[in-house]
C-alpha positions in Angstrom: -26.9 -52.7 15.2 -24.0 -52.8 17.9 -20.7 -54.8 17.6 -18.5 -56.2 20.5 -15.5 -53.8 21.3 -13.3 -56.6 22.0 -14.0 -57.6 18.0 -12.5 -54.9 15.7 -10.4 -56.4 13.5 -12.3 -57.6 11.0 -16.1 -58.0 9.9 -17.6 -61.1 8.0 -20.9 -60.4 6.4 -23.2 -62.9 4.3 -26.3 -62.9 2.9 -28.7 -65.6 3.6 -32.0 -66.8 1.9 -34.4 -69.6 3.1 -37.6 -71.3 1.6 -39.6 -70.6 4.4 -40.6 -68.2 7.7 -37.5 -68.0 10.2 -36.6 -66.0 12.9 -32.9 -65.0 14.3 -32.9 -67.3 17.0 -33.0 -70.3 14.1 -30.3 -68.8 11.8 -27.6 -68.6 15.2 -28.7 -72.0 16.0 -27.9 -73.1 12.8 -24.5 -71.5 12.5 -23.2 -72.6 16.1 -24.7 -76.4 15.5 -23.5 -76.9 12.0 -20.3 -75.7 12.4 -19.0 -77.2 15.7 -16.4 -79.4 15.1 -15.8 -78.6 11.5 -13.4 -76.1 12.0 -11.6 -78.0 14.7 -11.3 -77.3 18.4 -9.1 -73.8 18.0 -12.2 -72.2 15.1 -15.0 -73.5 17.5 -17.4 -70.5 17.5 -19.0 -71.0 21.1 -15.4 -71.5 22.0 -13.9 -68.1 19.9 -17.1 -66.1 21.2 -16.6 -67.2 25.2 -13.1 -65.9 24.6 -14.2 -62.6 23.2 -12.1 -63.5 19.7 -15.4 -63.3 18.0 -18.3 -60.9 19.0 -22.1 -60.9 19.3 -23.0 -62.6 15.7 -25.9 -59.8 14.5 -28.9 -61.1 12.2 -31.7 -59.3 10.4 -34.0 -61.3 8.7 -37.2 -60.1 6.1 -40.2 -62.6 5.9 -42.1 -62.3 3.0 -44.5 -64.5 0.9 -43.8 -67.5 2.7 -39.8 -67.1 2.0 -37.0 -64.8 3.9 -34.0 -63.3 2.8 -31.1 -61.6 5.5 -28.0 -60.8 6.3 -25.5 -62.3 9.2 -22.7 -60.1 10.7 -20.0 -61.5 12.6 -17.0 -58.9 14.0 -13.6 -60.6 14.4 -10.5 -60.1 16.2 -8.8 -63.1 14.4 -5.7 -63.0 12.0 -6.7 -62.9 8.6 -6.1 -66.9 7.6 -8.6 -67.2 10.5 -11.2 -64.9 9.6 -11.1 -66.6 6.4 -11.9 -69.9 7.4 -14.5 -68.5 9.7 -16.3 -67.2 7.1 -15.8 -70.0 4.3 -17.3 -72.1 6.8 -20.6 -70.5 7.6 -21.4 -71.5 3.7 -21.6 -74.8 4.6 -24.8 -74.4 6.7 -28.2 -75.7 4.3 -30.3 -76.1 6.7 -32.3 -73.4 9.3 -35.0 -75.0 11.4 -37.4 -76.9 9.1 -36.4 -75.0 6.1 -33.7 -75.5 2.8 -31.5 -72.5 3.6 -28.2 -71.1 1.8 -25.5 -68.9 3.3 -23.4 -66.7 1.2 -20.9 -64.3 2.4 -20.7 -61.0 0.7 -17.6 -59.3 2.1 -14.6 -59.7 5.1 -14.3 -56.0 5.6 -11.0 -54.6 7.3 -12.7 -52.5 10.0 -9.5 -50.5 10.7 -9.3 -48.9 7.2 -12.6 -47.9 7.6 -12.0 -46.3 10.8 -8.5 -44.8 9.2 -10.5 -43.1 6.5 -12.9 -41.9 9.4 -10.0 -40.7 11.3 -8.8 -38.9 7.9 -11.9 -37.4 7.2 -12.6 -36.1 10.5 -9.1 -34.4 11.1 -9.5 -32.4 7.8 -12.7 -31.2 9.4 -11.0 -30.4 12.7 -8.1 -28.9 11.3 -9.7 -26.7 8.8 -11.9 -25.3 11.6 -8.9 -25.0 13.7 -7.2 -23.0 11.0 -10.0 -21.0 10.5 -10.1 -20.1 14.3 -6.5 -19.9 14.6 -6.0 -17.2 11.5 -9.4 -15.3 12.9 -7.5 -15.1 16.4 -4.3 -13.9 14.5 -5.6 -11.1 13.1 -8.1 -10.2 15.3 -4.6 -9.8 17.8 -2.5 -8.0 15.3 -5.5 -5.8 14.4 -5.9 -4.9 18.4 -2.8 -4.1 18.8 -2.0 -2.1 15.9 -5.0 0.0 17.1 -3.6 -0.2 20.7 -0.5 1.2 19.7 -1.8 4.0 17.5 -4.3 5.2 20.0 -0.9 5.5 22.2 0.8 7.2 20.2 -1.4 9.8 18.9 -1.4 12.6 21.6 -2.7 16.1 21.9 -0.9 19.1 21.4 -0.9 22.9 22.7 -3.4 24.7 24.5 -6.1 23.4 22.3 -5.5 19.7 23.1 -5.2 19.5 19.3 -4.8 15.6 17.8 -1.3 15.2 16.7 1.6 12.5 16.1 4.3 11.7 18.9 7.1 13.9 16.3 5.7 17.6 16.1 8.6 19.2 18.1 11.2 16.5 16.9 10.4 17.1 12.7 11.7 19.8 10.9 8.5 19.4 8.7 5.0 19.2 9.7 1.7 18.0 8.1 -1.5 19.6 8.8 -5.2 18.1 8.5 -8.5 18.8 9.1 -9.7 16.0 11.7 -8.6 13.3 14.5 -9.2 10.7 11.7 -7.1 11.8 9.2 -4.3 11.9 12.2 -5.1 8.4 12.7 -4.8 7.3 9.1 -1.4 9.1 8.8 -0.3 7.6 12.0 -1.5 3.9 10.6 1.2 4.8 7.0 3.9 5.5 10.0 3.6 9.5 9.5 4.1 10.9 12.6 4.5 14.3 11.9 1.2 15.4 11.6 -1.3 18.0 13.5 -5.2 18.5 13.2 -7.0 22.4 13.3 -10.2 20.4 14.3 -12.4 22.9 12.5 -12.6 26.2 9.8 -10.6 28.6 12.4 -7.0 27.4 12.6 -5.9 27.4 15.9 -2.9 29.9 17.2 -0.8 26.9 18.2 -1.0 25.8 14.6 -0.1 29.3 13.5 2.9 29.5 15.6 4.3 26.1 14.5 4.0 26.6 11.0 6.4 29.5 11.0 9.6 27.4 12.0 8.7 24.4 9.8 8.4 23.2 6.6 4.5 22.6 6.5 2.3 20.8 4.2 -1.7 21.7 4.2 -3.1 18.0 3.5 -6.9 18.0 3.2 -9.9 16.5 2.0 -11.3 16.9 -1.9 -14.3 18.2 -1.1 -15.7 21.8 -1.0 -14.9 22.0 3.0 -11.5 21.1 2.6 -11.1 23.7 0.3 -12.6 26.6 2.9 -10.2 25.1 5.1 -7.1 25.1 2.8 -7.9 29.1 1.9 -8.8 29.8 5.8 -5.2 28.6 6.2 -3.9 30.6 3.2 -5.1 33.5 5.4 -3.3 32.8 8.3 -0.8 30.4 8.1 3.3 30.3 6.7 2.3 27.6 4.2 5.0 25.9 2.2 3.2 22.9 -0.1 -0.5 21.4 -0.9 -1.8 18.5 -0.9 -5.3 17.5 -1.8 -7.5 14.0 -1.4 -8.8 12.8 -4.9 -12.0 14.8 -5.7 -14.8 13.5 -3.4 -12.4 11.4 -0.9 -11.7 12.1 2.6 -8.0 11.6 4.3 -9.2 9.3 6.9 -10.7 6.7 4.0 -7.1 7.0 1.5 -5.1 3.8 1.4 -1.4 3.9 2.6 -0.4 3.5 -1.2 -2.9 6.9 -2.0 -2.1 8.9 1.2 2.0 8.5 0.0 1.2 9.3 -3.7 -0.9 12.6 -2.7 1.9 14.0 0.0 4.7 12.7 -3.3 2.9 15.0 -5.5 2.3 17.6 -3.4 2.7 21.3 -5.0 4.8 24.6 -3.8 2.8 27.1 -2.4 3.7 29.4 -5.2 2.8 27.2 -8.0 -0.7 26.5 -5.8 -1.4 30.2 -5.7 -0.8 30.4 -9.3 -3.0 27.7 -9.9 -6.0 28.8 -7.9 -5.5 32.6 -8.3 -6.1 32.7 -4.3 -4.0 35.2 -2.2 -1.8 34.2 0.9 -1.8 36.3 3.3 0.0 34.3 5.8 2.6 35.3 8.8 5.6 35.1 6.4 3.9 35.6 2.8 3.2 38.9 1.4 0.0 39.7 -0.8 0.0 38.9 -4.3 0.2 42.5 -5.4 3.4 42.6 -3.1 5.0 39.9 -4.6 4.4 41.8 -7.8 2.4 39.1 -9.2 -1.1 40.9 -9.2 -4.1 39.4 -9.9 -4.6 37.0 -12.4 -8.0 38.6 -14.0 -5.8 41.5 -14.8 -6.7 45.3 -13.9 -9.8 47.3 -13.5 -10.3 46.5 -16.9 -10.5 42.6 -16.6 -8.6 40.5 -18.8 -5.3 40.2 -17.7 -4.1 41.5 -20.8 -1.6 44.5 -21.3 -2.4 47.5 -23.2 -1.4 46.9 -26.5 -0.8 50.5 -27.4 1.7 50.6 -25.0 3.3 47.9 -26.6 3.2 49.9 -30.0 4.5 52.8 -28.2 2.7 56.4 -28.7 1.0 57.3 -31.9 3.8 59.7 -32.8 6.4 57.4 -32.6 5.1 55.7 -35.5 5.0 58.6 -37.8 2.2 61.3 -38.5 -0.7 59.7 -39.9 -0.4 61.9 -43.2 2.6 60.5 -43.9 0.7 57.3 -44.9 -1.8 59.1 -46.6 -5.4 59.4 -46.0 -7.5 56.1 -45.6 -9.4 57.5 -48.9 -6.2 57.5 -50.8 -5.1 54.2 -50.6 -6.7 52.8 -53.6 -4.3 55.0 -55.8 -1.7 54.0 -58.1 0.5 51.2 -56.6 3.3 53.4 -56.8 2.1 56.2 -54.2 1.4 52.5 -51.8 5.1 51.6 -52.5 6.3 55.2 -51.6 8.3 54.9 -48.0 10.4 57.4 -45.8 13.8 56.7 -45.6 15.1 54.5 -43.3 16.5 56.0 -40.1 20.2 56.2 -40.1 21.5 53.0 -37.7 22.9 54.2 -34.5 26.1 52.2 -33.5 25.9 50.0 -30.6 27.6 50.4 -27.3 30.1 47.7 -26.9 29.3 44.8 -24.3 30.6 45.2 -20.7 33.5 42.8 -20.1 32.2 39.4 -17.8 32.7 39.6 -14.5 35.5 38.8 -12.7 35.7 35.1 -11.5 34.7 34.7 -7.8 37.3 33.5 -5.4 36.3 30.6 -3.5 37.1 29.5 -0.3 39.5 25.8 -0.8 36.6 23.8 0.3 34.4 24.9 -2.5 37.4 25.0 -5.1 37.1 21.2 -4.4 33.5 20.7 -4.7 33.2 22.4 -8.2 36.1 20.9 -9.1 33.9 17.8 -8.1 31.1 19.3 -10.5 32.9 19.9 -13.7 33.9 16.5 -13.4 31.0 15.6 -13.1 29.3 18.0 -16.0 27.0 16.4 -18.7 27.1 13.0 -17.3 24.2 12.8 -15.1 26.3 11.4 -12.1 26.4 12.6 -7.9 29.1 12.0 -5.8 28.9 12.1 -1.9 32.0 13.1 -0.1 32.9 12.1 3.3 33.7 14.9 6.2 37.5 15.0 4.7 36.0 15.3 1.0 37.0 12.3 -0.1 34.0 10.6 -2.7 32.3 8.0 -0.8 30.2 6.7 -3.4 28.7 8.4 -6.8 25.0 7.3 -8.6 23.2 8.4 -11.5 21.2 11.2 -11.0 17.9 10.1 -11.5 18.9 7.2 -8.4 20.9 10.0 -6.2 17.9 10.2 -3.7 17.3 6.5 -3.1 21.2 6.0 -3.2 22.0 8.8 -0.5 19.1 7.5 2.1 20.9 3.9 1.6 24.1 5.4 2.6 25.3 3.5 5.6 28.4 5.6 6.2 27.9 9.2 7.3 28.4 11.9 4.4 29.0 15.7 4.1 28.3 16.9 0.8 26.7 15.8 -1.8 28.2 17.1 -5.3 25.7 16.5 -8.5 24.9 17.4 -12.1 21.3 18.8 -12.2 18.7 20.9 -10.6 18.3 20.7 -6.5 15.1 20.0 -5.8 13.0 19.8 -2.2 13.1 16.0 -1.8 16.7 16.1 -2.4 16.8 18.7 0.5 14.8 17.0 2.5 16.5 13.7 2.7 19.7 15.2 2.7 18.7 17.0 5.9 17.8 13.7 7.5 20.9 12.1 6.5 23.2 14.7 8.3 24.4 16.4 5.1 25.3 20.2 5.3 26.4 21.1 1.9 24.6 20.6 -1.9 26.8 21.9 -5.0 24.7 21.4 -8.3 24.0 23.5 -11.4 21.0 25.4 -10.5 18.4 25.5 -7.7 14.9 24.3 -8.3 11.2 24.9 -7.5 11.9 24.7 -3.2 9.8 26.2 -0.8 12.2 26.1 2.2 15.7 25.4 2.4 16.2 23.3 6.0 18.2 24.9 8.7 22.3 23.9 8.5 21.9 23.0 4.9 24.6 25.1 2.3 23.2 25.3 -1.3 26.0 26.4 -3.9 25.1 26.6 -7.3 27.0 27.7 -10.4 24.4 30.7 -10.8 25.7 31.8 -7.8 29.0 31.7 -8.5 29.5 32.0 -11.9 27.0 34.8 -12.8 23.4 34.2 -14.4 25.6 33.1 -17.9 26.7 29.8 -15.9 22.6 28.9 -15.9 22.6 28.5 -19.3 
């Protein structure tokens, strides 16, 4: 059923019932004929239809059992008052053809409201589809740009054309991984001082690089990763070891997992003690030369020193006869209690005099005065080029505060132990002097940084 496009404001819906069989032309003729002159010249149906103010009258009739029922639809572009008058005029029709009939107005609908509802529903569908497409395009664009940048950042290094990040030559620290996918994953996380060995045989380029940088070996958490790491220990100068979680690969780790693994890296000496491996790298002495010895002890195995050597020779403990034969030990209690007379005590030599204090340069004297001022306070001081205090922070927040400094600093004085992470951050910030109580487990002190502790100046007694 189609409506006249000119009649688009309201629609009159009426129900018709007749006691006889009627057709559509009978209904239209009765409506026009019985309302003619009834509503005045301004609302004459024929004139309104000619001028297009009402649309085509649509009628649907269903005749059954000698009776007819149906529906009348009249679209109108009149105002509300005129449309209401026209609708009420339809109910005056009481005869259609030879049959008695009744017309009852069911509703007068505002077509614009229904159109608005359709517009809103359709707009929601269009907007939802548009947002999904825009979101997908945005993600695709971001991912494609990120991958393009990563591909541009990854380079080849050395005559072996090893996959590497762009900061190999500039960085003082180096991360060595297994393959190209591992390099890409670290680049995705913003770590650019990384190079891959591409197999179990360590290339000569990586061996040469390891001699002048702080090197961290970062391998997979599987058997192959362990074999590659053992190859590195035998051919390279390593400072730290980082491993992916057991059964995982470096290329599969998320950014959070990567950072956690690198943050929990183990100094090489500690790793060798934990695993019992030997390092024969370029600048590493074997374990025997370092005085550590194999973990399992000597040829006798077990690694436990000879208790006979601890107790000394048997002669030092007196002859066996002095203690009596084993069979006499069940004799009288008085005999068992007999002991030889204690030896005469020997006077101990007096302790050596304390070493004379070391004369310090004026600059270091200033630093150690500041160190004395923060002793037992767990505080750190950041000094400028003229040795004035730029800022201070608790030792637990020292590294974060140092990284957030916006003014160049020359030295750090703090009540604590020097760590590798502190030295790396200090090197990045251009600091050349670190003054502390003592030196911790540090793999390599970056070039250009001087570390002075109380132990260096006052001797072993200062560290206690």
